[in-house]
Structure formats: C-alpha cells, structure tokens
VOGU-3710 file (C-alpha; in Angstrom, 3 decimals, decimal comma):
1> msvqsltylf> -33,868/57,641/159,333  -36,210/60,609/159,642  -37,041/62,931/156,761  -34,978/65,682/158,385  -31,921/63,430/158,816  -32,164/62,155/155,247  -32,547/65,715/153,960  -29,440/66,809/155,826  -27,620/63,835/154,337  -28,752/64,383/150,724
11> vgitftlyii> -28,279/68,153/150,847  -24,879/67,742/152,496  -23,732/65,287/149,823  -24,931/67,460/146,928  -23,491/70,683/148,381  -20,157/68,943/148,932  -20,238/67,768/145,336  -20,903/71,313/144,078  -18,034/72,743/146,119  -15,578/70,033/144,974
21> iairsragst> -16,486/70,734/141,345  -15,990/74,470/141,882  -12,557/73,916/143,395  -11,457/71,600/140,593  -12,816/73,958/137,921  -11,328/77,191/139,228  -11,280/79,939/136,596  -7,845/81,366/135,930  -8,674/83,906/133,217  -11,513/86,207/132,168
31> sefyiagkgv> -12,351/83,862/129,289  -12,813/80,971/131,703  -14,713/83,150/134,184  -17,137/84,605/131,598  -17,586/81,767/129,052  -15,694/78,719/130,427  -12,917/79,163/127,873  -15,283/78,102/125,053  -14,376/74,497/125,761  -17,592/72,877/127,081
41> hpiangmata> -18,782/69,674/125,370  -22,268/69,988/123,772  -23,798/67,291/125,997  -22,425/68,887/129,163  -23,561/72,303/127,935  -26,991/70,878/127,185  -27,323/69,674/130,760  -25,986/72,942/132,153  -28,389/74,932/129,975  -31,314/72,810/131,134
51> adwmsaasfi> -30,343/73,325/134,798  -29,801/77,052/134,226  -33,149/77,407/132,539  -35,234/75,200/134,831  -35,311/77,411/137,892  -37,091/77,043/141,211  -40,142/78,376/139,356  -40,019/75,353/136,991  -39,211/72,771/139,649  -41,211/74,062/142,619
61> smaglisflg> -43,974/76,243/141,189  -44,978/75,234/137,688  -46,776/72,023/138,651  -48,474/73,939/141,472  -49,638/76,557/139,013  -51,079/73,938/136,666  -52,567/72,075/139,610  -54,616/75,096/140,679  -55,237/76,715/137,276  -55,886/73,570/135,239
71> rdgsvylmgw> -55,925/74,215/131,511  -55,105/77,892/131,930  -51,742/76,899/133,388  -50,750/75,367/130,059  -49,667/78,805/128,805  -46,521/78,439/130,897  -45,697/75,067/129,406  -46,259/76,319/125,871  -44,495/79,628/126,397  -41,341/78,334/128,058
81> tggyvllall> -40,792/75,310/125,848  -41,664/77,235/122,681  -39,338/80,024/123,782  -36,433/77,641/124,166  -36,998/76,258/120,632  -37,087/79,837/119,330  -33,833/80,659/121,118  -32,067/77,479/120,020  -32,990/77,775/116,345  -33,208/81,503/115,741
91> lapylrkfgq> -30,637/83,174/117,960  -28,100/80,904/119,654  -25,954/79,827/116,652  -25,598/83,389/115,371  -24,704/84,766/118,815  -22,110/82,034/119,206  -20,554/82,950/115,863  -20,375/86,570/116,978  -18,044/85,303/119,678  -18,391/87,874/122,479
101> ytvpdfigtr> -18,809/87,353/126,227  -22,232/88,799/127,043  -25,557/89,972/125,593  -24,736/93,681/126,229  -21,411/93,007/124,497  -23,292/91,890/121,394  -25,709/94,834/121,528  -22,967/97,408/122,203  -20,784/96,114/119,348  -23,591/95,463/116,861
111> yysslariva> -25,111/98,902/117,429  -21,672/100,620/117,639  -22,687/102,528/120,765  -21,665/102,670/124,432  -25,134/104,037/125,230  -26,771/100,972/123,649  -24,485/98,794/125,772  -25,452/100,696/128,952  -29,185/100,464/128,196  -28,787/96,737/127,594
121> vicliivsft> -26,956/96,354/130,907  -29,763/98,183/132,733  -32,390/95,919/131,126  -30,289/92,827/131,916  -29,842/93,790/135,558  -33,562/94,488/136,078  -34,560/91,206/134,453  -31,926/89,173/136,301  -32,519/90,579/139,768  -36,283/90,114/139,563
131> yvagqmrgvg> -35,680/86,526/138,540  -32,959/85,712/141,078  -34,955/87,085/144,018  -37,443/84,259/143,677  -34,671/81,656/143,520  -33,144/82,818/146,806  -36,537/82,862/148,509  -37,191/79,354/147,182  -33,972/78,155/148,794  -35,134/79,667/152,099
141> ivfsrflevd> -38,497/77,881/151,977  -36,966/74,481/151,273  -34,558/74,920/154,167  -37,324/76,112/156,512  -39,594/73,141/155,811  -37,206/70,236/155,548  -34,239/71,337/157,671  -36,317/73,269/160,203  -34,310/76,450/160,066  -35,629/79,980/159,663
151> intgviigma> -36,363/81,026/156,064  -33,909/83,881/156,323  -31,209/81,535/157,606  -31,889/79,284/154,642  -31,461/82,244/152,266  -28,118/83,074/153,870  -26,897/79,471/153,546  -27,900/79,497/149,876  -26,123/82,814/149,360  -22,920/81,396/150,829
161> ivffyavlgg> -22,921/78,269/148,652  -23,673/80,181/145,433  -21,100/82,811/146,225  -18,413/80,191/146,845  -18,695/78,322/143,565  -19,625/81,368/141,455  -16,641/83,423/142,650  -14,170/80,522/142,611  -15,117/78,842/139,354  -16,909/81,528/137,353
171> mkgitytqva> -18,696/80,197/134,285  -16,294/77,247/134,125  -17,127/76,144/137,652  -20,819/76,960/137,319  -21,107/74,950/134,096  -19,919/71,688/135,599  -21,767/72,366/138,847  -24,935/72,811/136,795  -24,346/69,450/135,094  -24,372/67,839/138,536
181> qycvlifayl> -27,389/69,934/139,567  -29,318/68,841/136,489  -28,742/65,188/137,365  -29,918/65,810/140,918  -32,991/67,861/140,010  -34,261/65,595/137,207  -33,801/62,428/139,294  -35,570/64,130/142,211  -38,457/65,186/139,958  -38,965/61,873/138,174
191> vpavfisili> -38,655/59,385/141,033  -41,747/60,541/143,003  -43,647/61,096/139,733  -43,025/57,475/138,727  -43,999/56,139/142,173  -47,205/58,169/142,312  -48,141/57,260/138,728  -47,859/53,591/139,624  -49,939/54,049/142,802  -52,737/55,938/141,018
201> tgnpipqmgf> -52,859/54,400/137,512  -50,512/51,414/137,569  -48,540/53,018/134,736  -44,842/53,647/135,524  -44,556/56,397/132,894  -46,070/59,617/134,364  -46,605/61,177/130,930  -48,837/58,212/130,014  -50,355/57,744/133,448  -51,594/61,319/133,209
211> gdqlinepty> -54,119/60,146/130,563  -54,656/56,613/131,892  -57,408/54,950/133,890  -57,340/54,871/137,665  -56,174/51,603/139,188  -59,116/51,274/141,594  -62,024/52,321/139,375  -62,901/52,214/135,657  -62,550/55,926/134,946  -59,786/58,124/133,609
221> lltkldqvmm> -57,700/60,304/135,885  -58,715/63,628/134,316  -62,390/62,632/134,203  -62,290/61,816/137,934  -60,427/65,027/138,691  -62,975/67,103/136,734  -65,800/65,459/138,698  -64,145/65,893/142,103  -63,480/69,568/141,469  -67,010/70,302/140,229
231> dlgfraytsg> -68,470/68,454/143,234  -66,499/70,819/145,487  -67,679/73,925/143,618  -64,586/74,496/141,441  -64,686/74,668/137,680  -63,661/71,567/135,770  -59,900/70,957/135,844  -59,695/70,675/132,039  -61,665/73,892/131,454  -60,257/77,376/131,205
241> vketidvfci> -61,490/80,917/131,773  -58,791/83,061/130,180  -59,693/84,961/127,001  -58,018/83,723/123,824  -56,149/87,015/123,256  -54,748/86,864/126,783  -53,704/83,237/126,408  -51,931/84,142/123,164  -50,162/87,192/124,626  -49,052/85,406/127,815
251> taalmlgtag> -47,699/82,506/125,758  -45,926/84,878/123,349  -44,492/87,005/126,163  -43,095/83,936/127,924  -41,783/82,573/124,646  -40,052/85,753/123,513  -38,901/86,448/127,069  -37,262/83,036/127,256  -35,484/83,756/123,985  -34,198/86,998/125,456
261> lphvivrfft> -33,019/85,732/128,841  -29,338/86,654/129,145  -28,349/83,855/131,529  -29,626/81,264/129,024  -28,147/82,971/125,962  -24,675/83,157/127,505  -24,585/79,361/127,782  -24,192/79,166/124,001  -21,004/81,244/124,205  -19,282/78,476/126,189
271> vpdvaaarks> -18,996/75,856/123,404  -16,125/75,591/120,881  -18,027/76,532/117,700  -21,371/77,134/116,004  -21,936/73,419/115,286  -21,454/72,668/118,977  -23,925/75,441/119,869  -26,573/73,817/117,671  -25,887/70,379/119,161  -25,992/71,642/122,743
281> agyalvfiai> -29,308/73,354/121,981  -30,733/70,041/120,789  -29,481/68,170/123,844  -30,814/70,862/126,170  -34,264/70,629/124,596  -34,346/66,883/125,276  -33,198/67,371/128,874  -35,769/70,130/129,419  -38,591/68,105/127,849  -38,112/65,328/130,376
291> lyttapavas> -39,249/67,610/133,202  -41,751/69,669/131,274  -43,705/66,691/129,957  -43,830/65,280/133,489  -45,114/68,472/135,178  -48,786/68,183/134,056  -48,896/64,626/135,421  -47,368/65,705/138,757  -49,937/68,541/138,952  -52,902/66,229/138,359
301> farinlfest> -51,674/63,506/140,714  -51,085/66,031/143,499  -54,435/67,778/143,063  -56,515/64,607/143,353  -54,398/63,252/146,220  -54,720/66,554/148,054  -58,491/66,502/147,985  -58,885/62,814/148,775  -56,514/62,934/151,736  -57,881/66,065/153,458
311> hnityttape> -61,414/66,931/152,376  -64,143/66,430/154,969  -61,892/64,849/157,574  -61,609/66,113/161,150  -58,649/68,391/161,790  -57,459/66,199/164,658  -57,006/63,295/162,236  -55,398/65,419/159,500  -52,246/63,907/158,005  -48,890/64,953/159,452
321> wfknwerigl> -47,780/66,661/156,206  -50,773/69,046/156,440  -49,711/70,215/159,881  -46,013/70,367/158,919  -46,713/72,864/156,144  -49,231/74,691/158,350  -46,477/75,365/160,878  -44,507/77,461/158,373  -47,574/79,309/157,034  -47,851/77,722/153,567
331> iawkdknqdg> -51,056/75,894/154,504  -53,721/77,374/156,810  -57,154/76,243/157,997  -60,062/78,143/159,538  -63,129/76,236/160,728  -65,869/78,458/159,328  -68,845/76,260/160,210  -67,378/75,021/163,506  -67,793/71,347/162,659  -64,156/70,470/163,235
341> kiqhaagnaf> -63,726/69,236/159,649  -61,499/70,464/156,833  -63,617/71,697/153,933  -62,281/72,529/150,445  -64,343/74,809/148,189  -63,896/77,501/145,567  -62,735/80,930/146,735  -60,112/82,399/149,098  -60,561/81,305/152,673  -58,800/84,277/154,270
351> kpikpifsdq> -57,888/87,853/153,788  -54,073/87,692/153,891  -51,887/90,420/155,341  -49,657/90,070/152,279  -51,497/89,963/148,916  -51,977/86,626/147,222  -51,650/86,570/143,432  -53,168/83,156/142,696  -52,399/83,167/138,977  -48,652/83,691/139,372
361> igdfgqreis> -45,644/81,569/140,070  -42,317/82,486/141,502  -43,640/83,830/144,826  -41,727/81,985/147,503  -42,499/84,294/150,414  -43,973/82,884/153,635  -47,631/83,890/154,019  -48,987/85,753/156,965  -52,641/84,852/157,480  -54,842/87,224/159,451
371> nevnlnnnne> -57,846/86,237/161,558  -60,211/87,935/159,125  -62,156/85,087/157,528  -63,815/85,445/154,129  -67,429/84,401/154,762  -68,473/84,788/151,133  -67,524/81,188/150,336  -67,267/77,816/152,056  -63,550/77,315/151,533  -61,705/76,718/154,807
381> vyidrdiivl> -58,227/75,963/153,482  -55,472/78,217/152,216  -52,782/76,369/150,228  -49,720/78,054/148,798  -49,277/76,923/145,177  -45,528/76,542/145,667  -45,820/73,540/147,985  -47,370/71,155/145,461  -44,172/69,518/144,180  -42,428/69,653/147,542
391> aspeianlpp> -45,385/68,170/149,423  -46,489/65,701/146,744  -44,386/62,752/148,047  -45,701/63,374/151,594  -49,299/63,568/150,359  -48,847/60,216/148,554  -47,214/58,597/151,633  -43,971/57,852/149,808  -40,835/56,806/151,755  -38,846/59,484/153,621
401> wiialvaaga> -35,849/59,181/151,310  -37,985/60,342/148,346  -39,202/63,360/150,325  -35,596/64,248/151,141  -34,578/63,721/147,527  -37,182/66,217/146,317  -35,818/68,815/148,770  -32,296/68,331/147,383  -33,679/68,623/143,832  -35,514/71,850/144,622
411> laaalstaag> -32,334/73,343/146,038  -30,394/72,232/142,940  -32,939/73,955/140,662  -32,916/77,186/142,638  -29,135/77,343/143,080  -28,287/76,485/139,465  -30,405/79,342/138,076  -29,310/81,747/140,809  -25,662/81,066/140,007  -26,230/81,667/136,275
421> lllvissavs> -28,112/84,885/136,899  -25,549/86,241/139,346  -22,723/85,522/136,938  -24,577/87,322/134,160  -25,016/90,362/136,428  -21,334/90,219/137,409  -20,223/89,989/133,790  -22,439/92,901/132,772  -20,931/95,122/135,480  -17,260/94,132/135,225
431> hdlikktfak> -17,004/93,503/131,482  -19,626/95,699/129,848  -19,789/98,707/132,178  -16,210/98,867/133,471  -13,972/97,179/130,885  -15,838/98,199/127,739  -17,231/101,582/128,817  -15,609/103,424/131,746  -12,152/101,862/132,234  -11,065/100,373/128,953
441> nisekkelal> -7,371/100,089/129,848  -7,629/97,887/132,971  -5,643/94,645/132,932  -7,189/91,201/132,649  -6,155/90,449/136,243  -7,918/93,586/137,470  -10,990/92,777/135,393  -11,140/89,247/136,891  -10,890/90,712/140,396  -13,705/93,154/139,583
451> arssvlvavv> -15,814/90,295/138,221  -15,444/88,368/141,473  -16,209/91,471/143,520  -19,316/92,060/141,403  -20,531/88,546/142,251  -20,223/89,378/145,948  -22,313/92,542/145,560  -24,893/90,748/143,417  -25,185/87,866/145,909  -25,738/90,289/148,800
461> iaglfgiypp> -28,441/92,206/146,907  -30,141/88,968/145,788  -30,039/87,691/149,355  -31,646/90,874/150,645  -34,428/90,441/148,078  -34,900/86,925/149,421  -34,919/87,983/153,069  -36,952/91,168/152,546  -38,927/90,378/149,373  -40,372/93,428/147,635
471> afvaqvvafa> -43,851/93,125/146,229  -42,637/92,256/142,739  -41,120/88,968/143,909  -44,640/87,576/143,683  -44,691/88,579/140,045  -41,169/87,512/139,150  -42,119/85,440/136,122  -44,407/87,996/134,488  -42,031/90,816/135,324  -38,763/89,174/134,238
481> fglaaatlfp> -40,040/87,437/131,133  -42,191/90,357/130,035  -39,290/92,773/130,325  -36,896/90,441/128,530  -39,412/90,078/125,700  -39,989/93,824/125,416  -36,346/94,943/125,646  -33,543/92,506/124,849  -35,257/90,112/122,442  -36,113/92,676/119,723
491> ailmgifsks> -32,621/94,219/119,919  -30,976/90,828/119,473  -33,403/89,765/116,731  -32,977/92,945/114,692  -29,246/92,934/115,358  -28,959/89,545/113,615  -31,558/89,780/110,874  -31,720/93,490/109,978  -28,601/95,123/108,561  -30,380/98,457/108,405
501> mnkegaiagm> -31,224/98,661/112,132  -29,099/101,451/113,623  -28,131/102,498/117,133  -30,765/105,194/117,436  -33,548/102,785/116,599  -32,246/100,022/118,891  -31,790/102,351/121,894  -35,214/103,991/121,467  -36,859/100,590/121,036  -35,345/99,125/124,182
511> ltgliftfsy> -36,276/102,178/126,253  -39,832/102,165/124,872  -40,308/98,478/125,652  -38,809/98,902/129,126  -40,868/101,949/130,120  -44,176/100,681/128,705  -43,947/97,153/130,131  -42,608/98,278/133,515  -45,327/100,944/133,832  -48,154/98,595/132,878
521> ilffkflnpq> -47,130/95,904/135,377  -46,468/98,504/138,077  -49,891/100,148/137,566  -52,026/97,024/137,693  -50,057/94,828/140,064  -48,851/97,277/142,686  -50,361/100,778/142,394  -53,959/99,799/141,549  -54,465/96,055/142,181  -58,202/96,652/142,532
531> lnsseywlwg> -58,244/97,447/138,774  -56,375/94,256/137,860  -59,093/92,605/135,790  -59,938/92,172/132,114  -62,457/94,998/132,424  -59,620/97,513/132,778  -56,756/95,856/130,876  -55,635/97,190/127,520  -57,472/95,076/124,909  -58,086/92,468/127,596
541> ispegigfvg> -54,378/91,695/127,922  -53,187/90,946/131,460  -49,918/92,221/132,943  -48,526/88,698/132,469  -48,939/89,033/128,708  -48,196/92,725/128,195  -44,547/92,006/127,376  -45,715/90,901/123,936  -47,274/94,324/123,302  -44,087/95,923/124,640
551> mllnllvsnl> -42,106/93,881/122,115  -44,327/95,088/119,258  -43,921/98,701/120,403  -40,155/98,184/120,573  -40,099/96,963/116,971  -42,418/99,755/115,814  -40,458/102,580/117,419  -37,042/101,206/116,424  -38,036/100,758/112,787  -39,688/104,172/112,528
561> lrlitpktpi> -36,682/105,913/114,067  -34,112/104,163/111,865  -35,860/105,650/108,830  -35,175/109,239/109,937  -31,721/108,817/111,505  -28,270/108,108/109,990  -27,859/104,748/108,291  -25,928/101,836/109,726  -22,204/102,057/108,872  -20,890/99,771/106,124
571> hvkemvdnir> -18,542/97,851/108,450  -21,457/96,969/110,747  -23,469/95,655/107,798  -20,502/93,528/106,808  -20,296/92,204/110,362  -23,961/91,200/110,240  -23,391/89,447/106,900  -20,529/87,509/108,471  -22,622/86,460/111,457  -25,297/85,057/109,188
581> qp> -22,985/83,067/106,950  -22,940/79,299/107,781
//
C-alpha cells in the first residue's frame, strides 16, 4: 500500500476510536463535563495528562528546534520537563484538595473577588487561544502533506473531530480519548526512533544510540555531526550562542509557564482525591519522559541524515521526500551558483514573504517563498523546522507504514492538546463568567448547554486562527508560556502558600504581568522586529524569556500592594490552612 493509503487507514482507525470513546463516555452532568466526575484512575489520568501536555509543538516541533539550534534548543527540554515537576509537586495536590472545577474558580474563591475571577479568565483565554492556534495549524499541515488535501481543509476536518468528542463527552470523554491518543502518539514517536537508531548506531535504544558510535565508522554520532556542520559553515552542533542570562530566563519562563497552564492543571481535578493526584502526577512524568528523552536523539539522527541524503547532489536526483515537502512549501531550493546541485550552508537562503522566526517552535503555517534570493551566503535550501519529525522516517527510507504511523501520531498530539485547551476555554466562559459571575441562578442543565455552546464558539475561533494565522502563531510557545508564567502562576502560588495575599495584590499582580509581558513580546516580535536582538533587549533577555521577569514583577507589585490594602479575611486564611493540611 502507498503512504497515502496507509495514512488514510491509520488516521481513519484512530479517529473512529476517538469517536467511539466519546460516545461511550458521554457527559451527563456539569461535574462529568468539567472534571470527569472526579473518577479517573491515576494511571489513566497520567496518560491523559501526558497527551494533554505533549502538544503538536512537542511532537512535531521540538525535535526540529533542537535539530537546528543544537545545544541552545535544550532550554525547551529543561523548561518543560522541569515545569511539569514543579506543577506536580508544588501545585497539583493542593489544587485538587481545593476541589473546584477550574483555575479561575480557584483564583476567584481564594481571592474572594469576582474581578479576580474575570482577570484570571481573560489571562486563561489569551494563553489558551495562542496555544490552540498552533495545534489546529499543525493538524492542517499533517493533512496537507500525507492526505494531500488543502491545509485549510485539514484544519476544518480537525475542528469537526475535536468539536464532536469535546461537546459530546466533555472532560470525561476527552480524558479517555486522550488515553488512546497518548498510546498512539508515543508508539508513533518511538517506532521510527528505534529503527533509525539501529540503522545509524546499531543500538535499539534511541536514548543510548544518541551517544553511541556510528555503525559504519569508528566515531561517535555527535562528534560526526559536529564535524559535518562545521564543514558546511555552521557552528558545532553541541555548541551554543545564547547568553547565560537568556538561557536561564527562557528555561524559567517555560518552567513556570508550564506550571501555570490551565489545561494541564485541570487534569488534577479529575481524580478521586489528593493521593490519586500525586500518583497521577508521577505516572504522567514517566509517560512524558519517554518522549522527551527520545527527542534529542530524533533531532540528531534527522540532522545528519538530512545532510548526507541531500547535500551536493543534483536536484534531478534528489530523493522523493525532498520534492514532496517542497510541493507544500515547507522545503524550498534556489540554485544560486547554477550548478544544478543542492548546497547546504549557514544562513537564510531566501527572503520570505512571511517572516521566519528560526528560534521558535509552534509555527505551523505554510511558507510563501519569494524569488528574492539572499546572496550574502551560500545556502540554497530553506527547510521548515516543523518537518523534522514528520519527514524523518522518509529521510531514513523507512517503510511506508511507519511514515503513516507518524502522521497519525502527530494528529493525536495536536488534537489531544487542542481538545483540552478548548474545554478549558469553554469551562472558563460557562462556569466562571456566566455561572459564577453574571448569571448565578441558572440551572445545571442550562449551564451544561452553555458549556457545549462555548465549545462550538471556541472551536470556530481556533479554526479561524488555524486557517488565517495571525503573526503571533509563530510565537505561540513564547507567548503562551510567558503569559502563563507572568499571570496565572504567581496568583496560584501565592494563593496556596501566602495567607496574607489579598485580592487587591493578586489582581494588580496579574494585570502587571499581563501588560508587561504582552507589551514586551509585541514590541520586539511584531512592531519592531528589526530591534529583536540582544543589543536592544532588557538586560539581554529575549522575548522568549521575558515571562520570567513578568513573573517577578507580578510578585513584587502584588506583595507591595497587599501591605497598603485591607488584610485577607479570617475565613480565607482558614481556607488556605485547610488546603495545606495533608
């Protein structure tokens, strides 16, 4: 069977599975819709959390980022994994004991203020929509390459599938769908990694093959990759150029942003008790580690295979995968020296119509390449970072069924996170804004109907972001994680561990973090991209890391303001004491 036929088969089977699970797990109450009735087993919740957390950015883009950035890409590995540990140990058990439905629910109740709840909802919606836009675009790209449909058509198909099982099953349906999606995505990620590791190093364990000797010559993989890259004019793969302060701030922003992501936090509300929350956090960390320890190996294997299979060969003899990706604009070649050969070198080959942000992940938009060639370097090839994982099996000449499997895994990763984010947005609107703020007397049946209607609106908006991506889709990771770190994380942290933090301090802190971080990213990434360099950054901190500074400002403003405003009521302090008791 062809790759396209196998992809249709695998995607059809997995989509059918997701729909069957949604039908069998239909939510019949608001408790089941929002938090799966608090009845999810810790192992199942661990898998669902891993699938929810490992988005299209993790599955599709992270290895591509590491592949092109080398050591500098490690900040994403450290930030995301460290952030999950922080969330699991520092926040999740306490939030589960609090026993509410959503993050704004916690903030509104803890800070005894409808305004605090509304500010939290605004922050949550901004973070969630920036994140979900990339997921929907990722779905479109997978469909366009492997099923040969238009990217926008792929986005619409993804919208329909997510809408069906999110509306029908709510959190209950999404949870068990995400268990299935985790199994699909991790199998799809590991199988090609194992095959390629065997082909390159003879070691079937990618995490060990990454540091092993090559099978055909007595040198280590990373040593060979360093040499190949330097021979082509790149810096050594294992070297880095980022300043230490920027590496620290990016890592911290990603870590604290992960710990403040509402769609991950809400997963810990779905288990029966605090002990189960701790157990599910441990299981999720194991499930996440399987992919994250494999990603650096996948990145290295793909980078060396990419160069060896395409550099200095005539375009007419270029492998089929190169031309397949070229047809949809994610690879492009311009013959600068008119020798008919493909030449890789350092530097951008083209001036794109749409800006390329080479140090970001999460941009799933199709590139439009102009005819204006950059003659300041010898590079003739443009390669979108997001194709590395998807194209890796093709580059290594693996069987068609593995290529199709990776496509199904990428869709599982994108859809699982998109579903979680959309449900969080729906819950924030129907439960926090309507039920808890503006229409407190509505019935449970009406609230459930509003929740399902909110999913529809959220899916449509997310789909529009996927079809007509705004500029910030390219910066979805820095934007979403930075804002989560600067807004929600400090409010949750102080809400649990500071009895004296009051509503005035929390509200002012969230607004300060939101305005500062949003403005900084907007200024350097969109309004003045020509100034986006360490020469102009505040203390040499890039927009990707500025969320950490926003978090510090949040804490500073909130703690200063609480000193000059009314103290926290006694009953709130007692509530905090109760949350922190084992």
